[in-house]
Backbone as XML, in Angstrom:
<?xml version="1.0"?>
<chain id="A" units="angstrom">
  <residue number="1" name="MET">
    <atom name="N" x="48.363" y="-106.483" z="-170.997"/>
    <atom name="CA" x="49.401" y="-105.620" z="-170.445"/>
    <atom name="C" x="50.660" y="-105.698" z="-171.296"/>
  </residue>
  <residue number="2" name="ILE">
    <atom name="N" x="51.119" y="-106.935" z="-171.570"/>
    <atom name="CA" x="52.334" y="-107.089" z="-172.359"/>
    <atom name="C" x="52.119" y="-106.600" z="-173.782"/>
  </residue>
  <residue number="3" name="ASN">
    <atom name="N" x="50.938" y="-106.879" z="-174.329"/>
    <atom name="CA" x="50.657" y="-106.474" z="-175.699"/>
    <atom name="C" x="50.685" y="-104.957" z="-175.843"/>
  </residue>
  <residue number="4" name="SER">
    <atom name="N" x="50.143" y="-104.246" z="-174.896"/>
    <atom name="CA" x="50.126" y="-102.784" z="-174.969"/>
    <atom name="C" x="51.524" y="-102.202" z="-174.810"/>
  </residue>
  <residue number="5" name="SER">
    <atom name="N" x="52.376" y="-102.847" z="-174.022"/>
    <atom name="CA" x="53.737" y="-102.324" z="-173.861"/>
    <atom name="C" x="54.541" y="-102.508" z="-175.156"/>
  </residue>
  <residue number="6" name="PHE">
    <atom name="N" x="54.338" y="-103.648" z="-175.837"/>
    <atom name="CA" x="55.032" y="-103.835" z="-177.106"/>
    <atom name="C" x="54.509" y="-102.874" z="-178.169"/>
  </residue>
  <residue number="7" name="ARG">
    <atom name="N" x="53.238" y="-102.542" z="-178.119"/>
    <atom name="CA" x="52.673" y="-101.612" z="-179.084"/>
    <atom name="C" x="53.286" y="-100.221" z="-178.908"/>
  </residue>
  <residue number="8" name="THR">
    <atom name="N" x="53.471" y="-99.783" z="-177.674"/>
    <atom name="CA" x="54.067" y="-98.471" z="-177.450"/>
    <atom name="C" x="55.565" y="-98.503" z="-177.759"/>
  </residue>
  <residue number="9" name="PHE">
    <atom name="N" x="56.229" y="-99.647" z="-177.520"/>
    <atom name="CA" x="57.642" y="-99.765" z="-177.846"/>
    <atom name="C" x="57.848" y="-99.620" z="-179.357"/>
  </residue>
  <residue number="10" name="HIS">
    <atom name="N" x="56.969" y="-100.253" z="-180.115"/>
    <atom name="CA" x="57.065" y="-100.165" z="-181.569"/>
    <atom name="C" x="56.803" y="-98.743" z="-182.035"/>
  </residue>
  <residue number="11" name="ALA">
    <atom name="N" x="55.865" y="-98.069" z="-181.412"/>
    <atom name="CA" x="55.538" y="-96.703" z="-181.821"/>
    <atom name="C" x="56.673" y="-95.746" z="-181.506"/>
  </residue>
  <residue number="12" name="ARG">
    <atom name="N" x="57.409" y="-95.992" z="-180.449"/>
    <atom name="CA" x="58.509" y="-95.098" z="-180.102"/>
    <atom name="C" x="59.714" y="-95.285" z="-181.020"/>
  </residue>
  <residue number="13" name="PHE">
    <atom name="N" x="60.005" y="-96.529" z="-181.408"/>
    <atom name="CA" x="61.202" y="-96.819" z="-182.189"/>
    <atom name="C" x="60.858" y="-97.266" z="-183.601"/>
  </residue>
  <residue number="14" name="ASP">
    <atom name="N" x="59.919" y="-96.611" z="-184.215"/>
    <atom name="CA" x="59.533" y="-96.958" z="-185.580"/>
    <atom name="C" x="60.501" y="-96.295" z="-186.547"/>
  </residue>
  <residue number="15" name="ALA">
    <atom name="N" x="61.096" y="-97.089" z="-187.428"/>
    <atom name="CA" x="62.090" y="-96.568" z="-188.365"/>
    <atom name="C" x="61.504" y="-96.345" z="-189.750"/>
  </residue>
  <residue number="16" name="SER">
    <atom name="N" x="60.181" y="-96.321" z="-189.888"/>
    <atom name="CA" x="59.592" y="-96.158" z="-191.216"/>
    <atom name="C" x="59.838" y="-94.752" z="-191.769"/>
  </residue>
  <residue number="17" name="GLN">
    <atom name="N" x="59.951" y="-93.751" z="-190.883"/>
    <atom name="CA" x="60.242" y="-92.403" z="-191.371"/>
    <atom name="C" x="61.641" y="-92.340" z="-191.961"/>
  </residue>
  <residue number="18" name="LEU">
    <atom name="N" x="62.568" y="-93.060" z="-191.362"/>
    <atom name="CA" x="63.934" y="-93.082" z="-191.885"/>
    <atom name="C" x="63.968" y="-93.773" z="-193.241"/>
  </residue>
  <residue number="19" name="GLY">
    <atom name="N" x="63.246" y="-94.870" z="-193.383"/>
    <atom name="CA" x="63.187" y="-95.565" z="-194.657"/>
    <atom name="C" x="62.477" y="-94.746" z="-195.714"/>
  </residue>
  <residue number="20" name="ALA">
    <atom name="N" x="61.460" y="-93.985" z="-195.327"/>
    <atom name="CA" x="60.714" y="-93.164" z="-196.283"/>
    <atom name="C" x="61.557" y="-91.999" z="-196.785"/>
  </residue>
  <residue number="21" name="MET">
    <atom name="N" x="62.547" y="-91.603" z="-196.021"/>
    <atom name="CA" x="63.389" y="-90.494" z="-196.444"/>
    <atom name="C" x="64.219" y="-90.864" z="-197.670"/>
  </residue>
  <residue number="22" name="PHE">
    <atom name="N" x="64.610" y="-92.145" z="-197.815"/>
    <atom name="CA" x="65.444" y="-92.573" z="-198.923"/>
    <atom name="C" x="64.651" y="-93.276" z="-200.028"/>
  </residue>
  <residue number="23" name="ALA">
    <atom name="N" x="63.347" y="-93.406" z="-199.867"/>
    <atom name="CA" x="62.524" y="-94.092" z="-200.871"/>
    <atom name="C" x="62.281" y="-93.159" z="-202.057"/>
  </residue>
  <residue number="24" name="PRO">
    <atom name="N" x="62.467" y="-93.656" z="-203.293"/>
    <atom name="CA" x="62.197" y="-92.804" z="-204.449"/>
    <atom name="C" x="60.695" y="-92.621" z="-204.640"/>
  </residue>
  <residue number="25" name="ARG">
    <atom name="N" x="60.299" y="-91.421" z="-205.001"/>
    <atom name="CA" x="58.892" y="-91.116" z="-205.242"/>
    <atom name="C" x="58.735" y="-90.488" z="-206.619"/>
  </residue>
  <residue number="26" name="LYS">
    <atom name="N" x="57.617" y="-90.771" z="-207.259"/>
    <atom name="CA" x="57.311" y="-90.125" z="-208.528"/>
    <atom name="C" x="56.703" y="-88.755" z="-208.236"/>
  </residue>
  <residue number="27" name="PRO">
    <atom name="N" x="57.065" y="-87.769" z="-209.026"/>
    <atom name="CA" x="56.437" y="-86.455" z="-208.821"/>
    <atom name="C" x="54.952" y="-86.496" z="-209.176"/>
  </residue>
  <residue number="28" name="ARG">
    <atom name="N" x="54.183" y="-85.595" z="-208.607"/>
    <atom name="CA" x="52.740" y="-85.598" z="-208.842"/>
    <atom name="C" x="52.358" y="-84.907" z="-210.144"/>
  </residue>
  <residue number="29" name="HIS">
    <atom name="N" x="53.117" y="-83.930" z="-210.564"/>
    <atom name="CA" x="52.782" y="-83.203" z="-211.784"/>
    <atom name="C" x="53.043" y="-84.102" z="-212.996"/>
  </residue>
  <residue number="30" name="PRO">
    <atom name="N" x="52.078" y="-84.210" z="-213.920"/>
    <atom name="CA" x="52.230" y="-85.136" z="-215.057"/>
    <atom name="C" x="53.411" y="-84.804" z="-215.970"/>
  </residue>
  <residue number="31" name="LEU">
    <atom name="N" x="53.645" y="-83.509" z="-216.220"/>
    <atom name="CA" x="54.767" y="-83.156" z="-217.093"/>
    <atom name="C" x="56.105" y="-83.437" z="-216.423"/>
  </residue>
  <residue number="32" name="LEU">
    <atom name="N" x="56.166" y="-83.218" z="-215.137"/>
    <atom name="CA" x="57.386" y="-83.514" z="-214.402"/>
    <atom name="C" x="57.632" y="-85.020" z="-214.349"/>
  </residue>
  <residue number="33" name="ARG">
    <atom name="N" x="56.537" y="-85.794" z="-214.281"/>
    <atom name="CA" x="56.662" y="-87.258" z="-214.329"/>
    <atom name="C" x="57.246" y="-87.718" z="-215.659"/>
  </residue>
  <residue number="34" name="VAL">
    <atom name="N" x="56.770" y="-87.134" z="-216.742"/>
    <atom name="CA" x="57.287" y="-87.486" z="-218.075"/>
    <atom name="C" x="58.750" y="-87.067" z="-218.193"/>
  </residue>
  <residue number="35" name="ALA">
    <atom name="N" x="59.085" y="-85.888" z="-217.670"/>
    <atom name="CA" x="60.464" y="-85.413" z="-217.744"/>
    <atom name="C" x="61.409" y="-86.325" z="-216.957"/>
  </residue>
  <residue number="36" name="VAL">
    <atom name="N" x="60.992" y="-86.769" z="-215.783"/>
    <atom name="CA" x="61.833" y="-87.664" z="-214.984"/>
    <atom name="C" x="61.967" y="-89.019" z="-215.682"/>
  </residue>
  <residue number="37" name="GLY">
    <atom name="N" x="60.894" y="-89.494" z="-216.310"/>
    <atom name="CA" x="60.960" y="-90.742" z="-217.062"/>
    <atom name="C" x="61.901" y="-90.643" z="-218.246"/>
  </residue>
  <residue number="38" name="LEU">
    <atom name="N" x="61.825" y="-89.527" z="-218.979"/>
    <atom name="CA" x="62.730" y="-89.322" z="-220.115"/>
    <atom name="C" x="64.179" y="-89.175" z="-219.654"/>
  </residue>
  <residue number="39" name="LEU">
    <atom name="N" x="64.380" y="-88.551" z="-218.500"/>
    <atom name="CA" x="65.731" y="-88.444" z="-217.950"/>
    <atom name="C" x="66.292" y="-89.828" z="-217.613"/>
  </residue>
  <residue number="40" name="GLY">
    <atom name="N" x="65.459" y="-90.702" z="-217.076"/>
    <atom name="CA" x="65.896" y="-92.064" z="-216.777"/>
    <atom name="C" x="66.232" y="-92.842" z="-218.036"/>
  </residue>
  <residue number="41" name="VAL">
    <atom name="N" x="65.412" y="-92.710" z="-219.071"/>
    <atom name="CA" x="65.683" y="-93.394" z="-220.340"/>
    <atom name="C" x="66.956" y="-92.844" z="-220.972"/>
  </residue>
  <residue number="42" name="ALA">
    <atom name="N" x="67.162" y="-91.527" z="-220.902"/>
    <atom name="CA" x="68.378" y="-90.929" z="-221.460"/>
    <atom name="C" x="69.620" y="-91.409" z="-220.701"/>
  </residue>
  <residue number="43" name="LEU">
    <atom name="N" x="69.525" y="-91.503" z="-219.395"/>
    <atom name="CA" x="70.652" y="-92.015" z="-218.603"/>
    <atom name="C" x="70.955" y="-93.465" z="-218.959"/>
  </residue>
  <residue number="44" name="LEU">
    <atom name="N" x="69.923" y="-94.263" z="-219.145"/>
    <atom name="CA" x="70.111" y="-95.651" z="-219.552"/>
    <atom name="C" x="70.771" y="-95.736" z="-220.923"/>
  </residue>
  <residue number="45" name="ALA">
    <atom name="N" x="70.357" y="-94.890" z="-221.864"/>
    <atom name="CA" x="70.953" y="-94.894" z="-223.206"/>
    <atom name="C" x="72.418" y="-94.468" z="-223.164"/>
  </residue>
  <residue number="46" name="VAL">
    <atom name="N" x="72.737" y="-93.470" z="-222.344"/>
    <atom name="CA" x="74.129" y="-93.019" z="-222.232"/>
    <atom name="C" x="75.004" y="-94.129" z="-221.668"/>
  </residue>
  <residue number="47" name="LEU">
    <atom name="N" x="74.516" y="-94.813" z="-220.641"/>
    <atom name="CA" x="75.303" y="-95.901" z="-220.055"/>
    <atom name="C" x="75.474" y="-97.055" z="-221.035"/>
  </residue>
  <residue number="48" name="LEU">
    <atom name="N" x="74.450" y="-97.336" z="-221.822"/>
    <atom name="CA" x="74.548" y="-98.396" z="-222.817"/>
    <atom name="C" x="75.565" y="-98.054" z="-223.898"/>
  </residue>
  <residue number="49" name="VAL">
    <atom name="N" x="75.514" y="-96.834" z="-224.410"/>
    <atom name="CA" x="76.464" y="-96.409" z="-225.442"/>
    <atom name="C" x="77.878" y="-96.390" z="-224.880"/>
  </residue>
  <residue number="50" name="LEU">
    <atom name="N" x="78.037" y="-95.914" z="-223.662"/>
    <atom name="CA" x="79.359" y="-95.890" z="-223.040"/>
    <atom name="C" x="79.920" y="-97.304" z="-222.903"/>
  </residue>
  <residue number="51" name="GLY">
    <atom name="N" x="79.088" y="-98.252" z="-222.514"/>
    <atom name="CA" x="79.534" y="-99.637" z="-222.399"/>
    <atom name="C" x="79.940" y="-100.226" z="-223.739"/>
  </residue>
  <residue number="52" name="VAL">
    <atom name="N" x="79.172" y="-99.929" z="-224.779"/>
    <atom name="CA" x="79.510" y="-100.436" z="-226.115"/>
    <atom name="C" x="80.814" y="-99.816" z="-226.608"/>
  </residue>
  <residue number="53" name="VAL">
    <atom name="N" x="81.004" y="-98.525" z="-226.376"/>
    <atom name="CA" x="82.235" y="-97.861" z="-226.811"/>
    <atom name="C" x="83.446" y="-98.414" z="-226.067"/>
  </residue>
  <residue number="54" name="VAL">
    <atom name="N" x="83.333" y="-98.602" z="-224.778"/>
    <atom name="CA" x="84.449" y="-99.141" z="-223.997"/>
    <atom name="C" x="84.756" y="-100.575" z="-224.436"/>
  </residue>
  <residue number="55" name="GLY">
    <atom name="N" x="83.723" y="-101.383" z="-224.663"/>
    <atom name="CA" x="83.935" y="-102.754" z="-225.123"/>
    <atom name="C" x="84.596" y="-102.808" z="-226.483"/>
  </residue>
  <residue number="56" name="THR">
    <atom name="N" x="84.159" y="-101.962" z="-227.398"/>
    <atom name="CA" x="84.763" y="-101.912" z="-228.727"/>
    <atom name="C" x="86.208" y="-101.456" z="-228.655"/>
  </residue>
  <residue number="57" name="ALA">
    <atom name="N" x="86.484" y="-100.481" z="-227.814"/>
    <atom name="CA" x="87.863" y="-100.010" z="-227.660"/>
    <atom name="C" x="88.753" y="-101.113" z="-227.096"/>
  </residue>
  <residue number="58" name="MET">
    <atom name="N" x="88.243" y="-101.878" z="-226.145"/>
    <atom name="CA" x="89.034" y="-102.974" z="-225.582"/>
    <atom name="C" x="89.326" y="-104.031" z="-226.641"/>
  </residue>
  <residue number="59" name="LEU">
    <atom name="N" x="88.343" y="-104.362" z="-227.466"/>
    <atom name="CA" x="88.571" y="-105.337" z="-228.532"/>
    <atom name="C" x="89.572" y="-104.811" z="-229.557"/>
  </residue>
  <residue number="60" name="ALA">
    <atom name="N" x="89.461" y="-103.535" z="-229.908"/>
    <atom name="CA" x="90.375" y="-102.952" z="-230.893"/>
    <atom name="C" x="91.810" y="-102.938" z="-230.367"/>
  </residue>
  <residue number="61" name="VAL">
    <atom name="N" x="91.984" y="-102.585" z="-229.107"/>
    <atom name="CA" x="93.328" y="-102.568" z="-228.533"/>
    <atom name="C" x="93.894" y="-103.980" z="-228.476"/>
  </residue>
  <residue number="62" name="GLY">
    <atom name="N" x="93.076" y="-104.957" z="-228.124"/>
    <atom name="CA" x="93.538" y="-106.336" z="-228.083"/>
    <atom name="C" x="93.943" y="-106.851" z="-229.453"/>
  </residue>
  <residue number="63" name="LEU">
    <atom name="N" x="93.142" y="-106.546" z="-230.474"/>
    <atom name="CA" x="93.490" y="-106.981" z="-231.835"/>
    <atom name="C" x="94.745" y="-106.285" z="-232.339"/>
  </residue>
  <residue number="64" name="ALA">
    <atom name="N" x="94.869" y="-104.991" z="-232.070"/>
    <atom name="CA" x="96.061" y="-104.256" z="-232.509"/>
    <atom name="C" x="97.308" y="-104.793" z="-231.810"/>
  </residue>
  <residue number="65" name="ARG">
    <atom name="N" x="97.178" y="-105.094" z="-230.549"/>
    <atom name="CA" x="98.319" y="-105.642" z="-229.805"/>
    <atom name="C" x="98.731" y="-107.000" z="-230.359"/>
  </residue>
  <residue number="66" name="ARG">
    <atom name="N" x="97.745" y="-107.815" z="-230.687"/>
    <atom name="CA" x="98.052" y="-109.129" z="-231.244"/>
    <atom name="C" x="98.708" y="-109.011" z="-232.614"/>
  </residue>
  <residue number="67" name="LEU">
    <atom name="N" x="98.234" y="-108.085" z="-233.436"/>
    <atom name="CA" x="98.826" y="-107.916" z="-234.766"/>
    <atom name="C" x="100.243" y="-107.357" z="-234.684"/>
  </residue>
  <residue number="68" name="LEU">
    <atom name="N" x="100.492" y="-106.465" z="-233.747"/>
    <atom name="CA" x="101.818" y="-105.867" z="-233.636"/>
    <atom name="C" x="102.835" y="-106.828" z="-233.027"/>
  </residue>
  <residue number="69" name="THR">
    <atom name="N" x="102.413" y="-107.695" z="-232.140"/>
    <atom name="CA" x="103.360" y="-108.614" z="-231.505"/>
    <atom name="C" x="103.491" y="-109.926" z="-232.266"/>
  </residue>
  <residue number="70" name="ARG">
    <atom name="N" x="102.720" y="-110.141" z="-233.293"/>
    <atom name="CA" x="102.783" y="-111.390" z="-234.040"/>
    <atom name="C" x="104.115" y="-111.555" z="-234.765"/>
  </residue>
  <residue number="71" name="GLY">
    <atom name="N" x="104.662" y="-110.509" z="-235.333"/>
    <atom name="CA" x="105.911" y="-110.596" z="-236.088"/>
    <atom name="C" x="107.131" y="-110.763" z="-235.203"/>
  </residue>
  <residue number="72" name="ALA">
    <atom name="N" x="107.016" y="-110.531" z="-233.907"/>
    <atom name="CA" x="108.173" y="-110.583" z="-233.023"/>
    <atom name="C" x="108.446" y="-111.998" z="-232.497"/>
  </residue>
  <residue number="73" name="LYS">
    <atom name="N" x="107.614" y="-112.972" z="-232.840"/>
    <atom name="CA" x="107.828" y="-114.330" z="-232.342"/>
    <atom name="C" x="109.001" y="-114.968" z="-233.066"/>
  </residue>
  <residue number="74" name="PRO">
    <atom name="N" x="109.864" y="-115.689" z="-232.351"/>
    <atom name="CA" x="111.009" y="-116.336" z="-233.000"/>
    <atom name="C" x="110.543" y="-117.518" z="-233.862"/>
  </residue>
  <residue number="75" name="GLN">
    <atom name="N" x="111.175" y="-117.669" z="-234.989"/>
    <atom name="CA" x="110.863" y="-118.763" z="-235.899"/>
    <atom name="C" x="111.810" y="-119.927" z="-235.628"/>
  </residue>
  <residue number="76" name="ALA">
    <atom name="N" x="111.324" y="-121.148" z="-235.806"/>
    <atom name="CA" x="112.154" y="-122.326" z="-235.598"/>
    <atom name="C" x="113.152" y="-122.444" z="-236.744"/>
  </residue>
  <residue number="77" name="SER">
    <atom name="N" x="114.398" y="-122.692" z="-236.393"/>
    <atom name="CA" x="115.418" y="-122.840" z="-237.440"/>
    <atom name="C" x="115.452" y="-124.289" z="-237.915"/>
  </residue>
  <residue number="78" name="ALA">
    <atom name="N" x="115.998" y="-124.503" z="-239.086"/>
    <atom name="CA" x="116.016" y="-125.836" z="-239.684"/>
    <atom name="C" x="116.943" y="-126.787" z="-238.927"/>
  </residue>
  <residue number="79" name="GLY">
    <atom name="N" x="117.962" y="-126.310" z="-238.241"/>
    <atom name="CA" x="118.911" y="-127.165" z="-237.547"/>
    <atom name="C" x="118.455" y="-127.586" z="-236.158"/>
  </residue>
  <residue number="80" name="ALA">
    <atom name="N" x="117.323" y="-127.133" z="-235.691"/>
    <atom name="CA" x="116.890" y="-127.424" z="-234.328"/>
    <atom name="C" x="115.794" y="-128.482" z="-234.301"/>
  </residue>
  <residue number="81" name="VAL">
    <atom name="N" x="115.859" y="-129.478" z="-235.178"/>
    <atom name="CA" x="114.857" y="-130.534" z="-235.210"/>
    <atom name="C" x="115.201" y="-131.572" z="-234.155"/>
  </residue>
  <residue number="82" name="VAL">
    <atom name="N" x="114.216" y="-131.951" z="-233.377"/>
    <atom name="CA" x="114.414" y="-132.953" z="-232.337"/>
    <atom name="C" x="113.903" y="-134.286" z="-232.874"/>
  </residue>
  <residue number="83" name="ASP">
    <atom name="N" x="114.782" y="-135.298" z="-232.919"/>
    <atom name="CA" x="114.398" y="-136.626" z="-233.384"/>
    <atom name="C" x="114.208" y="-137.514" z="-232.161"/>
  </residue>
  <residue number="84" name="ALA">
    <atom name="N" x="113.090" y="-138.248" z="-232.142"/>
    <atom name="CA" x="112.792" y="-139.072" z="-230.973"/>
    <atom name="C" x="111.999" y="-140.289" z="-231.393"/>
  </residue>
  <residue number="85" name="GLU">
    <atom name="N" x="111.918" y="-141.250" z="-230.483"/>
    <atom name="CA" x="111.100" y="-142.431" z="-230.696"/>
    <atom name="C" x="109.899" y="-142.345" z="-229.764"/>
  </residue>
  <residue number="86" name="TYR">
    <atom name="N" x="108.753" y="-142.722" z="-230.273"/>
    <atom name="CA" x="107.522" y="-142.632" z="-229.506"/>
    <atom name="C" x="106.862" y="-143.991" z="-229.442"/>
  </residue>
  <residue number="87" name="ARG">
    <atom name="N" x="106.107" y="-144.224" z="-228.378"/>
    <atom name="CA" x="105.302" y="-145.433" z="-228.297"/>
    <atom name="C" x="103.919" y="-145.050" z="-227.793"/>
  </residue>
  <residue number="88" name="VAL">
    <atom name="N" x="102.908" y="-145.798" z="-228.230"/>
    <atom name="CA" x="101.526" y="-145.520" z="-227.880"/>
    <atom name="C" x="101.213" y="-146.272" z="-226.599"/>
  </residue>
  <residue number="89" name="VAL">
    <atom name="N" x="100.689" y="-145.587" z="-225.632"/>
    <atom name="CA" x="100.312" y="-146.191" z="-224.367"/>
    <atom name="C" x="98.831" y="-146.521" z="-224.444"/>
  </residue>
  <residue number="90" name="ASP">
    <atom name="N" x="98.506" y="-147.818" z="-224.236"/>
    <atom name="CA" x="97.111" y="-148.241" z="-224.308"/>
    <atom name="C" x="96.335" y="-147.755" z="-223.096"/>
  </residue>
  <residue number="91" name="LYS">
    <atom name="N" x="95.012" y="-147.731" z="-223.281"/>
    <atom name="CA" x="94.118" y="-147.366" z="-222.191"/>
    <atom name="C" x="94.112" y="-148.506" z="-221.181"/>
  </residue>
  <residue number="92" name="PRO">
    <atom name="N" x="94.134" y="-148.238" z="-219.876"/>
    <atom name="CA" x="94.133" y="-149.320" z="-218.891"/>
    <atom name="C" x="92.855" y="-150.156" z="-219.002"/>
  </residue>
  <residue number="93" name="ALA">
    <atom name="N" x="92.985" y="-151.456" z="-218.743"/>
    <atom name="CA" x="91.851" y="-152.372" z="-218.868"/>
    <atom name="C" x="90.825" y="-152.129" z="-217.770"/>
  </residue>
  <residue number="94" name="HIS">
    <atom name="N" x="91.273" y="-151.795" z="-216.561"/>
    <atom name="CA" x="90.366" y="-151.603" z="-215.441"/>
    <atom name="C" x="90.290" y="-150.120" z="-215.106"/>
  </residue>
  <residue number="95" name="THR">
    <atom name="N" x="89.163" y="-149.531" z="-215.442"/>
    <atom name="CA" x="88.950" y="-148.116" z="-215.097"/>
    <atom name="C" x="87.881" y="-148.033" z="-214.017"/>
  </residue>
  <residue number="96" name="LEU">
    <atom name="N" x="87.900" y="-147.002" z="-213.274"/>
    <atom name="CA" x="86.914" y="-146.835" z="-212.229"/>
    <atom name="C" x="85.580" y="-146.440" z="-212.849"/>
  </residue>
  <residue number="97" name="PRO">
    <atom name="N" x="84.477" y="-147.060" z="-212.409"/>
    <atom name="CA" x="83.168" y="-146.696" z="-212.962"/>
    <atom name="C" x="82.717" y="-145.358" z="-212.395"/>
  </residue>
  <residue number="98" name="TYR">
    <atom name="N" x="81.921" y="-144.673" z="-213.149"/>
    <atom name="CA" x="81.368" y="-143.392" z="-212.684"/>
    <atom name="C" x="80.263" y="-143.679" z="-211.770"/>
  </residue>
</chain>
């Protein structure tokens, strides 16, 4: 009794038709199949070339920006030397083990 009620419940609320509506299918005609395959390969090639062009443009803009802003950095003058005394700090004898 319970098994039959669940079977009819599943049959009433089956969502496989909704999922099948959005599932991609290959066309049945062989020439149309080849055309859709070539369209997919062409789309992949366009996206690849577009990515390479955008990446190259980003690198070129970054290099140009670095070259143009390199000369604007202030140079250290000879009178601004800082004289100081330094001492070497030894490594502590007791370190925590890993």
